[in-house]
N, CA, C, O and the ligand as a Tripos MOL2 file, in Angstrom:
@<TRIPOS>MOLECULE
protein
  273   271    69     0     0
PROTEIN
NO_CHARGES

@<TRIPOS>ATOM
      1 N          11.7730   15.5590   -5.6630 N.3       1 MET1
      2 CA         10.9160   15.1610   -4.5360 C.3       1 MET1
      3 C          10.8910   13.6440   -4.4330 C.2       1 MET1
      4 O          10.7030   12.9340   -5.4220 O.2       1 MET1
      5 N          11.0810   13.1810   -3.2410 N.am      2 HIS2
      6 CA         11.0540   11.7380   -3.0350 C.3       2 HIS2
      7 C           9.6410   11.2720   -2.7060 C.2       2 HIS2
      8 O           8.8810   11.9450   -2.0100 O.2       2 HIS2
      9 N           9.3310   10.1250   -3.2190 N.am      3 THR3
     10 CA          8.0670    9.5090   -2.8520 C.3       3 THR3
     11 C           8.2810    8.6990   -1.5830 C.2       3 THR3
     12 O           9.1850    7.8670   -1.5120 O.2       3 THR3
     13 N           7.4550    8.9440   -0.5930 N.am      4 MET4
     14 CA          7.6390    8.2830    0.6860 C.3       4 MET4
     15 C           6.4270    7.4330    1.0330 C.2       4 MET4
     16 O           5.2800    7.8030    0.7800 O.2       4 MET4
     17 N           6.7170    6.3130    1.6050 N.am      5 TRP5
     18 CA          5.6410    5.4910    2.1640 C.3       5 TRP5
     19 C           5.8430    5.4270    3.6620 C.2       5 TRP5
     20 O           6.9410    5.1290    4.1300 O.2       5 TRP5
     21 N           4.8150    5.6990    4.4030 N.am      6 LYS6
     22 CA          4.9100    5.5840    5.8480 C.3       6 LYS6
     23 C           3.9000    4.5530    6.3170 C.2       6 LYS6
     24 O           2.8090    4.4440    5.7560 O.2       6 LYS6
     25 N           4.2530    3.8100    7.3250 N.am      7 GLY7
     26 CA          3.3250    2.8170    7.8270 C.3       7 GLY7
     27 C           4.0410    1.8230    8.6970 C.2       7 GLY7
     28 O           5.1390    2.0860    9.1870 O.2       7 GLY7
     29 N           3.4300    0.6980    8.8860 N.am      8 THR8
     30 CA          4.0390   -0.3210    9.7100 C.3       8 THR8
     31 C           4.0340   -1.6430    8.9690 C.2       8 THR8
     32 O           3.1220   -1.9370    8.1950 O.2       8 THR8
     33 N           5.0560   -2.4280    9.2160 N.am      9 ILE9
     34 CA          5.0960   -3.7780    8.6830 C.3       9 ILE9
     35 C           5.0640   -4.7350    9.8700 C.2       9 ILE9
     36 O           5.8130   -4.5630   10.8310 O.2       9 ILE9
     37 N           4.2220   -5.7110    9.8050 N.am     10 SER10
     38 CA          4.0950   -6.6530   10.9070 C.3      10 SER10
     39 C           5.0440   -7.8260   10.7240 C.2      10 SER10
     40 O           5.0370   -8.4810    9.6820 O.2      10 SER10
     41 N           5.8430   -8.0830   11.7170 N.am     11 PHE11
     42 CA          6.6370   -9.2960   11.7640 C.3      11 PHE11
     43 C           6.1520  -10.0790   12.9710 C.2      11 PHE11
     44 O           6.5540   -9.8030   14.1010 O.2      11 PHE11
     45 N           5.3120  -11.0260   12.7360 N.am     12 GLY12
     46 CA          4.7210  -11.7350   13.8500 C.3      12 GLY12
     47 C           3.8580  -10.7870   14.6420 C.2      12 GLY12
     48 O           2.9120  -10.2140   14.1010 O.2      12 GLY12
     49 N           4.1620  -10.6090   15.9120 N.am     13 LEU13
     50 CA          3.3580   -9.7350   16.7650 C.3      13 LEU13
     51 C           3.9550   -8.3430   16.8880 C.2      13 LEU13
     52 O           3.3860   -7.4720   17.5460 O.2      13 LEU13
     53 N           5.1100   -8.1350   16.2500 N.am     14 VAL14
     54 CA          5.7990   -6.8630   16.4060 C.3      14 VAL14
     55 C           5.5240   -5.9620   15.2100 C.2      14 VAL14
     56 O           5.6970   -6.3710   14.0620 O.2      14 VAL14
     57 N           5.1080   -4.7710   15.4780 N.am     15 ASN15
     58 CA          4.9110   -3.7910   14.4160 C.3      15 ASN15
     59 C           6.1230   -2.8780   14.3290 C.2      15 ASN15
     60 O           6.4840   -2.2280   15.3100 O.2      15 ASN15
     61 N           6.7420   -2.8280   13.1780 N.am     16 ILE16
     62 CA          7.9390   -2.0180   12.9990 C.3      16 ILE16
     63 C           7.6180   -0.8430   12.0840 C.2      16 ILE16
     64 O           7.1880   -1.0350   10.9470 O.2      16 ILE16
     65 N           7.8290    0.3740   12.5820 N.am     17 PRO17
     66 CA          7.5720    1.5360   11.7280 C.3      17 PRO17
     67 C           8.4980    1.5220   10.5160 C.2      17 PRO17
     68 O           9.6810    1.2030   10.6340 O.2      17 PRO17
     69 N           7.9730    1.8560    9.3970 N.am     18 VAL18
     70 CA          8.7980    1.8630    8.1930 C.3      18 VAL18
     71 C           8.6560    3.1860    7.4700 C.2      18 VAL18
     72 O           7.6130    3.8380    7.5290 O.2      18 VAL18
     73 N           9.6870    3.5560    6.8090 N.am     19 LYS19
     74 CA          9.6760    4.7530    5.9810 C.3      19 LYS19
     75 C          10.5120    4.4100    4.7560 C.2      19 LYS19
     76 O          11.7420    4.4020    4.8060 O.2      19 LYS19
     77 N           9.8460    4.1380    3.6960 N.am     20 LEU20
     78 CA         10.5370    3.6040    2.5340 C.3      20 LEU20
     79 C          10.6020    4.6240    1.4070 C.2      20 LEU20
     80 O           9.6440    5.3470    1.1320 O.2      20 LEU20
     81 N          11.7430    4.6570    0.7760 N.am     21 HIS21
     82 CA         11.8600    5.4480   -0.4370 C.3      21 HIS21
     83 C          11.4060    4.6080   -1.6120 C.2      21 HIS21
     84 O          11.6230    3.3970   -1.6490 O.2      21 HIS21
     85 N          10.7950    5.2430   -2.5430 N.am     22 ALA22
     86 CA         10.4280    4.5260   -3.7580 C.3      22 ALA22
     87 C          11.6990    4.0880   -4.4740 C.2      22 ALA22
     88 O          12.7360    4.7440   -4.3840 O.2      22 ALA22
     89 N          11.6030    2.9910   -5.1740 N.am     23 ALA23
     90 CA         12.7780    2.4390   -5.8370 C.3      23 ALA23
     91 C          13.2400    3.3400   -6.9730 C.2      23 ALA23
     92 O          14.4200    3.3550   -7.3240 O.2      23 ALA23
     93 N          12.3280    4.0700   -7.5310 N.am     24 THR24
     94 CA         12.6930    4.9150   -8.6700 C.3      24 THR24
     95 C          12.4990    6.3740   -8.3200 C.2      24 THR24
     96 O          11.6920    6.7080   -7.4520 O.2      24 THR24
     97 N          13.2210    7.2290   -8.9780 N.am     25 GLU25
     98 CA         13.1460    8.6590   -8.7180 C.3      25 GLU25
     99 C          12.2960    9.3840   -9.7450 C.2      25 GLU25
    100 O          12.2000   10.6110   -9.7220 O.2      25 GLU25
    101 N          11.6900    8.6450  -10.6310 N.am     26 ASN26
    102 CA         10.9340    9.3330  -11.6820 C.3      26 ASN26
    103 C           9.6660    9.9760  -11.1130 C.2      26 ASN26
    104 O           9.2480    9.6710   -9.9950 O.2      26 ASN26
    105 N           9.0870   10.8340  -11.8720 N.am     27 LYS27
    106 CA          7.9380   11.6110  -11.4080 C.3      27 LYS27
    107 C           6.6120   10.9700  -11.8080 C.2      27 LYS27
    108 O           5.5420   11.5440  -11.6100 O.2      27 LYS27
    109 N           6.7060    9.7920  -12.3630 N.am     28 ASP28
    110 CA          5.4700    9.1460  -12.8070 C.3      28 ASP28
    111 C           4.5340    8.9070  -11.6350 C.2      28 ASP28
    112 O           4.9640    8.5360  -10.5420 O.2      28 ASP28
    113 N           3.2810    9.1190  -11.8730 N.am     29 ILE29
    114 CA          2.2870    8.8390  -10.8440 C.3      29 ILE29
    115 C           2.0900    7.3340  -10.7670 C.2      29 ILE29
    116 O           1.8730    6.6640  -11.7760 O.2      29 ILE29
    117 N           2.1680    6.8280   -9.5620 N.am     30 LYS30
    118 CA          2.0530    5.3900   -9.3840 C.3      30 LYS30
    119 C           0.6000    5.0070   -9.1140 C.2      30 LYS30
    120 O          -0.0750    5.5790   -8.2570 O.2      30 LYS30
    121 N           0.1630    4.0470   -9.8570 N.am     31 LEU31
    122 CA         -1.1980    3.5740   -9.6650 C.3      31 LEU31
    123 C          -1.1780    2.4620   -8.6360 C.2      31 LEU31
    124 O          -0.5170    1.4400   -8.8160 O.2      31 LEU31
    125 N          -1.9060    2.6750   -7.5660 N.am     32 ARG32
    126 CA         -1.9260    1.7000   -6.4840 C.3      32 ARG32
    127 C          -3.2510    0.9630   -6.4810 C.2      32 ARG32
    128 O          -4.2860    1.4960   -6.8810 O.2      32 ARG32
    129 N          -3.1910   -0.2600   -6.0270 N.am     33 GLN33
    130 CA         -4.4210   -1.0120   -5.8310 C.3      33 GLN33
    131 C          -4.7720   -0.9700   -4.3520 C.2      33 GLN33
    132 O          -3.9840   -1.3650   -3.4940 O.2      33 GLN33
    133 N          -5.9730   -0.4820   -4.0790 N.am     34 LEU34
    134 CA         -6.4080   -0.3620   -2.6870 C.3      34 LEU34
    135 C          -7.6370   -1.2140   -2.4520 C.2      34 LEU34
    136 O          -8.4390   -1.4440   -3.3560 O.2      34 LEU34
    137 N          -7.7670   -1.6730   -1.2320 N.am     35 HIS35
    138 CA         -8.9840   -2.3590   -0.8470 C.3      35 HIS35
    139 C         -10.1060   -1.3320   -0.8130 C.2      35 HIS35
    140 O         -10.0160   -0.3260   -0.1080 O.2      35 HIS35
    141 N         -11.1550   -1.5870   -1.5710 N.am     36 GLU36
    142 CA        -12.2320   -0.6170   -1.7010 C.3      36 GLU36
    143 C         -12.8610   -0.2760   -0.3540 C.2      36 GLU36
    144 O         -13.2840    0.8580   -0.1270 O.2      36 GLU36
    145 N         -12.9180   -1.2570    0.5280 N.am     37 GLU37
    146 CA        -13.6250   -1.0800    1.7970 C.3      37 GLU37
    147 C         -12.9040   -0.1320    2.7430 C.2      37 GLU37
    148 O         -13.5360    0.7110    3.3800 O.2      37 GLU37
    149 N         -11.5730   -0.2650    2.8400 N.am     38 CYS38
    150 CA        -10.8410    0.5210    3.8390 C.3      38 CYS38
    151 C          -9.6880    1.3160    3.2330 C.2      38 CYS38
    152 O          -8.9650    2.0030    3.9550 O.2      38 CYS38
    153 N          -9.5090    1.2280    1.9110 N.am     39 HIS39
    154 CA         -8.4790    1.9780    1.2010 C.3      39 HIS39
    155 C          -7.0600    1.6610    1.6500 C.2      39 HIS39
    156 O          -6.1940    2.5360    1.6370 O.2      39 HIS39
    157 N          -6.8180    0.4310    2.0430 N.am     40 SER40
    158 CA         -5.4560    0.0290    2.3560 C.3      40 SER40
    159 C          -4.7950   -0.5110    1.0920 C.2      40 SER40
    160 O          -5.4440   -1.1710    0.2810 O.2      40 SER40
    161 N          -3.5170   -0.2330    0.9260 N.am     41 PRO41
    162 CA         -2.8210   -0.8070   -0.2270 C.3      41 PRO41
    163 C          -2.8860   -2.3280   -0.1920 C.2      41 PRO41
    164 O          -2.7120   -2.9430    0.8600 O.2      41 PRO41
    165 N          -3.1350   -2.9170   -1.3340 N.am     42 VAL42
    166 CA         -3.2630   -4.3640   -1.4080 C.3      42 VAL42
    167 C          -1.8800   -4.9870   -1.5140 C.2      42 VAL42
    168 O          -1.0370   -4.5380   -2.2910 O.2      42 VAL42
    169 N          -1.6690   -5.9970   -0.7440 N.am     43 GLU43
    170 CA         -0.3670   -6.6530   -0.7470 C.3      43 GLU43
    171 C          -0.2560   -7.6620   -1.8720 C.2      43 GLU43
    172 O          -1.1830   -7.8620   -2.6580 O.2      43 GLU43
    173 N           0.8970   -8.2850   -1.9230 N.am     44 TYR44
    174 CA          1.1620   -9.3500   -2.8690 C.3      44 TYR44
    175 C           0.0490  -10.3930   -2.8180 C.2      44 TYR44
    176 O          -0.4240  -10.7790   -1.7490 O.2      44 TYR44
    177 N          -0.3460  -10.8270   -3.9910 N.am     45 GLU45
    178 CA         -1.4310  -11.8020   -4.1280 C.3      45 GLU45
    179 C          -2.7480  -11.2560   -3.6050 C.2      45 GLU45
    180 O          -3.5790  -11.9980   -3.0820 O.2      45 GLU45
    181 N          -2.9240   -9.9670   -3.7500 N.am     46 LYS46
    182 CA         -4.2050   -9.3210   -3.4720 C.3      46 LYS46
    183 C          -4.7460   -9.6610   -2.0950 C.2      46 LYS46
    184 O          -5.8850  -10.1020   -1.9430 O.2      46 LYS46
    185 N          -3.9010   -9.4440   -1.0950 N.am     47 ARG47
    186 CA         -4.3370   -9.6830    0.2690 C.3      47 ARG47
    187 C          -4.2890   -8.3690    1.0310 C.2      47 ARG47
    188 O          -3.2840   -7.6610    0.9770 O.2      47 ARG47
    189 N          -5.3460   -8.0370    1.7310 N.am     48 CYS48
    190 CA         -5.3670   -6.7910    2.4950 C.3      48 CYS48
    191 C          -4.7320   -7.0100    3.8620 C.2      48 CYS48
    192 O          -5.1850   -7.8700    4.6180 O.2      48 CYS48
    193 N          -3.6720   -6.2370    4.2010 N.am     49 PRO49
    194 CA         -2.9790   -6.4170    5.4800 C.3      49 PRO49
    195 C          -3.8150   -5.9500    6.6680 C.2      49 PRO49
    196 O          -3.6040   -6.4080    7.7910 O.2      49 PRO49
    197 N          -4.7400   -5.0630    6.4350 N.am     50 VAL50
    198 CA         -5.5590   -4.5440    7.5240 C.3      50 VAL50
    199 C          -6.6880   -5.5090    7.8640 C.2      50 VAL50
    200 O          -6.9130   -5.8450    9.0260 O.2      50 VAL50
    201 N          -7.3940   -5.9480    6.8210 N.am     51 CYS51
    202 CA         -8.5030   -6.8780    7.0390 C.3      51 CYS51
    203 C          -8.0050   -8.3020    7.2280 C.2      51 CYS51
    204 O          -8.7520   -9.1680    7.6830 O.2      51 CYS51
    205 N          -6.7290   -8.5510    6.8780 N.am     52 ASP52
    206 CA         -6.1150   -9.8640    7.0330 C.3      52 ASP52
    207 C          -6.9010  -10.9560    6.3060 C.2      52 ASP52
    208 O          -7.1910  -12.0190    6.8550 O.2      52 ASP52
    209 N          -7.2250  -10.6600    5.0830 N.am     53 ARG53
    210 CA         -7.8870  -11.6790    4.2680 C.3      53 ARG53
    211 C          -7.6350  -11.4010    2.7890 C.2      53 ARG53
    212 O          -7.2560  -10.2980    2.3950 O.2      53 ARG53
    213 N          -7.8550  -12.4290    1.9950 N.am     54 ASP54
    214 CA         -7.6900  -12.2700    0.5580 C.3      54 ASP54
    215 C          -8.8210  -11.4200   -0.0070 C.2      54 ASP54
    216 O          -9.9260  -11.3850    0.5340 O.2      54 ASP54
    217 N          -8.5180  -10.7400   -1.1010 N.am     55 ILE55
    218 CA         -9.4790   -9.8230   -1.6870 C.3      55 ILE55
    219 C          -9.7580  -10.2320   -3.1240 C.2      55 ILE55
    220 O          -8.8480  -10.5710   -3.8800 O.2      55 ILE55
    221 N         -10.9990  -10.1940   -3.4740 N.am     56 GLU56
    222 CA        -11.3750  -10.4790   -4.8540 C.3      56 GLU56
    223 C         -11.1110   -9.2490   -5.7170 C.2      56 GLU56
    224 O         -11.0200   -8.1300   -5.2140 O.2      56 GLU56
    225 N         -10.9930   -9.4730   -7.0050 N.am     57 ASN57
    226 CA        -10.7130   -8.3560   -7.9140 C.3      57 ASN57
    227 C         -11.7810   -7.2730   -7.8540 C.2      57 ASN57
    228 O         -11.4710   -6.0900   -7.9970 O.2      57 ASN57
    229 N         -13.0170   -7.6580   -7.6480 N.am     58 ASP58
    230 CA        -14.0780   -6.6470   -7.6340 C.3      58 ASP58
    231 C         -14.1120   -5.8510   -6.3370 C.2      58 ASP58
    232 O         -14.9160   -4.9310   -6.1880 O.2      58 ASP58
    233 N         -13.2320   -6.2070   -5.3970 N.am     59 GLU59
    234 CA        -13.1440   -5.4350   -4.1530 C.3      59 GLU59
    235 C         -11.9950   -4.4350   -4.2060 C.2      59 GLU59
    236 O         -11.7580   -3.7040   -3.2440 O.2      59 GLU59
    237 N         -11.2810   -4.4040   -5.3280 N.am     60 ILE60
    238 CA        -10.1090   -3.5560   -5.4370 C.3      60 ILE60
    239 C         -10.4290   -2.3100   -6.2460 C.2      60 ILE60
    240 O         -10.9950   -2.3750   -7.3370 O.2      60 ILE60
    241 N         -10.0480   -1.1740   -5.6740 N.am     61 VAL61
    242 CA        -10.2090    0.0840   -6.3910 C.3      61 VAL61
    243 C          -8.8280    0.6670   -6.6560 C.2      61 VAL61
    244 O          -7.8660    0.3440   -5.9590 O.2      61 VAL61
    245 N          -8.7330    1.5130   -7.6500 N.am     62 LYS62
    246 CA         -7.4500    2.1110   -7.9780 C.3      62 LYS62
    247 C          -7.3710    3.5250   -7.4120 C.2      62 LYS62
    248 O          -8.3650    4.2500   -7.3710 O.2      62 LYS62
    249 N          -6.1710    3.9010   -6.9770 N.am     63 ALA63
    250 CA         -6.0070    5.2250   -6.4050 C.3      63 ALA63
    251 C          -4.6270    5.7480   -6.7590 C.2      63 ALA63
    252 O          -3.6830    4.9810   -6.9530 O.2      63 ALA63
    253 N          -4.5310    7.0320   -6.8380 N.am     64 TYR64
    254 CA         -3.2480    7.6540   -7.0980 C.3      64 TYR64
    255 C          -2.5930    8.0840   -5.7930 C.2      64 TYR64
    256 O          -3.2470    8.5860   -4.8790 O.2      64 TYR64
    257 N          -1.2810    7.8730   -5.7350 N.am     65 GLU65
    258 CA         -0.5250    8.2940   -4.5750 C.3      65 GLU65
    259 C          -0.3710    9.8090   -4.5900 C.2      65 GLU65
    260 O          -0.0710   10.3980   -5.6290 O.2      65 GLU65
    261 N          -0.5740   10.4260   -3.4590 N.am     66 CYS66
    262 CA         -0.4570   11.8760   -3.3820 C.3      66 CYS66
    263 C           0.8830   12.2620   -2.7690 C.2      66 CYS66
    264 O           1.4230   11.5460   -1.9260 O.2      66 CYS66
    265 N           1.3960   13.3710   -3.1890 N.am     67 GLN67
    266 CA          2.6250   13.8850   -2.5920 C.3      67 GLN67
    267 C           2.3520   15.2520   -1.9840 C.2      67 GLN67
    268 O           1.5920   16.0580   -2.5210 O.2      67 GLN67
    269 N           2.9910   15.4820   -0.8600 N.am     68 LYS68
    270 CA          2.7820   16.7600   -0.1850 C.3      68 LYS68
    271 C           3.5070   17.8870   -0.9400 C.2      68 LYS68
    272 O           3.4500   19.0450   -0.5250 O.2      68 LYS68
    273 ZN         -9.1120   -3.9470    3.9890 Zn       69 ZN69
@<TRIPOS>BOND
     1     1     2 1
     2     2     3 1
     3     3     4 2
     4     3     5 am
     5     5     6 1
     6     6     7 1
     7     7     8 2
     8     7     9 am
     9     9    10 1
    10    10    11 1
    11    11    12 2
    12    11    13 am
    13    13    14 1
    14    14    15 1
    15    15    16 2
    16    15    17 am
    17    17    18 1
    18    18    19 1
    19    19    20 2
    20    19    21 am
    21    21    22 1
    22    22    23 1
    23    23    24 2
    24    23    25 am
    25    25    26 1
    26    26    27 1
    27    27    28 2
    28    27    29 am
    29    29    30 1
    30    30    31 1
    31    31    32 2
    32    31    33 am
    33    33    34 1
    34    34    35 1
    35    35    36 2
    36    35    37 am
    37    37    38 1
    38    38    39 1
    39    39    40 2
    40    39    41 am
    41    41    42 1
    42    42    43 1
    43    43    44 2
    44    43    45 am
    45    45    46 1
    46    46    47 1
    47    47    48 2
    48    47    49 am
    49    49    50 1
    50    50    51 1
    51    51    52 2
    52    51    53 am
    53    53    54 1
    54    54    55 1
    55    55    56 2
    56    55    57 am
    57    57    58 1
    58    58    59 1
    59    59    60 2
    60    59    61 am
    61    61    62 1
    62    62    63 1
    63    63    64 2
    64    63    65 am
    65    65    66 1
    66    66    67 1
    67    67    68 2
    68    67    69 am
    69    69    70 1
    70    70    71 1
    71    71    72 2
    72    71    73 am
    73    73    74 1
    74    74    75 1
    75    75    76 2
    76    75    77 am
    77    77    78 1
    78    78    79 1
    79    79    80 2
    80    79    81 am
    81    81    82 1
    82    82    83 1
    83    83    84 2
    84    83    85 am
    85    85    86 1
    86    86    87 1
    87    87    88 2
    88    87    89 am
    89    89    90 1
    90    90    91 1
    91    91    92 2
    92    91    93 am
    93    93    94 1
    94    94    95 1
    95    95    96 2
    96    95    97 am
    97    97    98 1
    98    98    99 1
    99    99   100 2
   100    99   101 am
   101   101   102 1
   102   102   103 1
   103   103   104 2
   104   103   105 am
   105   105   106 1
   106   106   107 1
   107   107   108 2
   108   107   109 am
   109   109   110 1
   110   110   111 1
   111   111   112 2
   112   111   113 am
   113   113   114 1
   114   114   115 1
   115   115   116 2
   116   115   117 am
   117   117   118 1
   118   118   119 1
   119   119   120 2
   120   119   121 am
   121   121   122 1
   122   122   123 1
   123   123   124 2
   124   123   125 am
   125   125   126 1
   126   126   127 1
   127   127   128 2
   128   127   129 am
   129   129   130 1
   130   130   131 1
   131   131   132 2
   132   131   133 am
   133   133   134 1
   134   134   135 1
   135   135   136 2
   136   135   137 am
   137   137   138 1
   138   138   139 1
   139   139   140 2
   140   139   141 am
   141   141   142 1
   142   142   143 1
   143   143   144 2
   144   143   145 am
   145   145   146 1
   146   146   147 1
   147   147   148 2
   148   147   149 am
   149   149   150 1
   150   150   151 1
   151   151   152 2
   152   151   153 am
   153   153   154 1
   154   154   155 1
   155   155   156 2
   156   155   157 am
   157   157   158 1
   158   158   159 1
   159   159   160 2
   160   159   161 am
   161   161   162 1
   162   162   163 1
   163   163   164 2
   164   163   165 am
   165   165   166 1
   166   166   167 1
   167   167   168 2
   168   167   169 am
   169   169   170 1
   170   170   171 1
   171   171   172 2
   172   171   173 am
   173   173   174 1
   174   174   175 1
   175   175   176 2
   176   175   177 am
   177   177   178 1
   178   178   179 1
   179   179   180 2
   180   179   181 am
   181   181   182 1
   182   182   183 1
   183   183   184 2
   184   183   185 am
   185   185   186 1
   186   186   187 1
   187   187   188 2
   188   187   189 am
   189   189   190 1
   190   190   191 1
   191   191   192 2
   192   191   193 am
   193   193   194 1
   194   194   195 1
   195   195   196 2
   196   195   197 am
   197   197   198 1
   198   198   199 1
   199   199   200 2
   200   199   201 am
   201   201   202 1
   202   202   203 1
   203   203   204 2
   204   203   205 am
   205   205   206 1
   206   206   207 1
   207   207   208 2
   208   207   209 am
   209   209   210 1
   210   210   211 1
   211   211   212 2
   212   211   213 am
   213   213   214 1
   214   214   215 1
   215   215   216 2
   216   215   217 am
   217   217   218 1
   218   218   219 1
   219   219   220 2
   220   219   221 am
   221   221   222 1
   222   222   223 1
   223   223   224 2
   224   223   225 am
   225   225   226 1
   226   226   227 1
   227   227   228 2
   228   227   229 am
   229   229   230 1
   230   230   231 1
   231   231   232 2
   232   231   233 am
   233   233   234 1
   234   234   235 1
   235   235   236 2
   236   235   237 am
   237   237   238 1
   238   238   239 1
   239   239   240 2
   240   239   241 am
   241   241   242 1
   242   242   243 1
   243   243   244 2
   244   243   245 am
   245   245   246 1
   246   246   247 1
   247   247   248 2
   248   247   249 am
   249   249   250 1
   250   250   251 1
   251   251   252 2
   252   251   253 am
   253   253   254 1
   254   254   255 1
   255   255   256 2
   256   255   257 am
   257   257   258 1
   258   258   259 1
   259   259   260 2
   260   259   261 am
   261   261   262 1
   262   262   263 1
   263   263   264 2
   264   263   265 am
   265   265   266 1
   266   266   267 1
   267   267   268 2
   268   267   269 am
   269   269   270 1
   270   270   271 1
   271   271   272 2
@<TRIPOS>SUBSTRUCTURE
     1 MET1         2 RESIDUE 1 A MET
     2 HIS2         6 RESIDUE 1 A HIS
     3 THR3        10 RESIDUE 1 A THR
     4 MET4        14 RESIDUE 1 A MET
     5 TRP5        18 RESIDUE 1 A TRP
     6 LYS6        22 RESIDUE 1 A LYS
     7 GLY7        26 RESIDUE 1 A GLY
     8 THR8        30 RESIDUE 1 A THR
     9 ILE9        34 RESIDUE 1 A ILE
    10 SER10       38 RESIDUE 1 A SER
    11 PHE11       42 RESIDUE 1 A PHE
    12 GLY12       46 RESIDUE 1 A GLY
    13 LEU13       50 RESIDUE 1 A LEU
    14 VAL14       54 RESIDUE 1 A VAL
    15 ASN15       58 RESIDUE 1 A ASN
    16 ILE16       62 RESIDUE 1 A ILE
    17 PRO17       66 RESIDUE 1 A PRO
    18 VAL18       70 RESIDUE 1 A VAL
    19 LYS19       74 RESIDUE 1 A LYS
    20 LEU20       78 RESIDUE 1 A LEU
    21 HIS21       82 RESIDUE 1 A HIS
    22 ALA22       86 RESIDUE 1 A ALA
    23 ALA23       90 RESIDUE 1 A ALA
    24 THR24       94 RESIDUE 1 A THR
    25 GLU25       98 RESIDUE 1 A GLU
    26 ASN26      102 RESIDUE 1 A ASN
    27 LYS27      106 RESIDUE 1 A LYS
    28 ASP28      110 RESIDUE 1 A ASP
    29 ILE29      114 RESIDUE 1 A ILE
    30 LYS30      118 RESIDUE 1 A LYS
    31 LEU31      122 RESIDUE 1 A LEU
    32 ARG32      126 RESIDUE 1 A ARG
    33 GLN33      130 RESIDUE 1 A GLN
    34 LEU34      134 RESIDUE 1 A LEU
    35 HIS35      138 RESIDUE 1 A HIS
    36 GLU36      142 RESIDUE 1 A GLU
    37 GLU37      146 RESIDUE 1 A GLU
    38 CYS38      150 RESIDUE 1 A CYS
    39 HIS39      154 RESIDUE 1 A HIS
    40 SER40      158 RESIDUE 1 A SER
    41 PRO41      162 RESIDUE 1 A PRO
    42 VAL42      166 RESIDUE 1 A VAL
    43 GLU43      170 RESIDUE 1 A GLU
    44 TYR44      174 RESIDUE 1 A TYR
    45 GLU45      178 RESIDUE 1 A GLU
    46 LYS46      182 RESIDUE 1 A LYS
    47 ARG47      186 RESIDUE 1 A ARG
    48 CYS48      190 RESIDUE 1 A CYS
    49 PRO49      194 RESIDUE 1 A PRO
    50 VAL50      198 RESIDUE 1 A VAL
    51 CYS51      202 RESIDUE 1 A CYS
    52 ASP52      206 RESIDUE 1 A ASP
    53 ARG53      210 RESIDUE 1 A ARG
    54 ASP54      214 RESIDUE 1 A ASP
    55 ILE55      218 RESIDUE 1 A ILE
    56 GLU56      222 RESIDUE 1 A GLU
    57 ASN57      226 RESIDUE 1 A ASN
    58 ASP58      230 RESIDUE 1 A ASP
    59 GLU59      234 RESIDUE 1 A GLU
    60 ILE60      238 RESIDUE 1 A ILE
    61 VAL61      242 RESIDUE 1 A VAL
    62 LYS62      246 RESIDUE 1 A LYS
    63 ALA63      250 RESIDUE 1 A ALA
    64 TYR64      254 RESIDUE 1 A TYR
    65 GLU65      258 RESIDUE 1 A GLU
    66 CYS66      262 RESIDUE 1 A CYS
    67 GLN67      266 RESIDUE 1 A GLN
    68 LYS68      270 RESIDUE 1 A LYS
    69 ZN69       273 GROUP 0 **** ****
């Protein structure tokens, strides 16, 4: 089973749909860091792409990725 990520990546004003395969095929459950407020995956340097602001460590919750 492949792990899939669905969503959009913003390049400037253009939103491009993305469907990414995980880099690894292992079955390990991946621990994700999500913004506690809206449950969006936290980007590099702990920035929430939805809220468009930096996030403090105490605003981050951990969640497991689910597979269908
Ligand atoms: Zn957020």
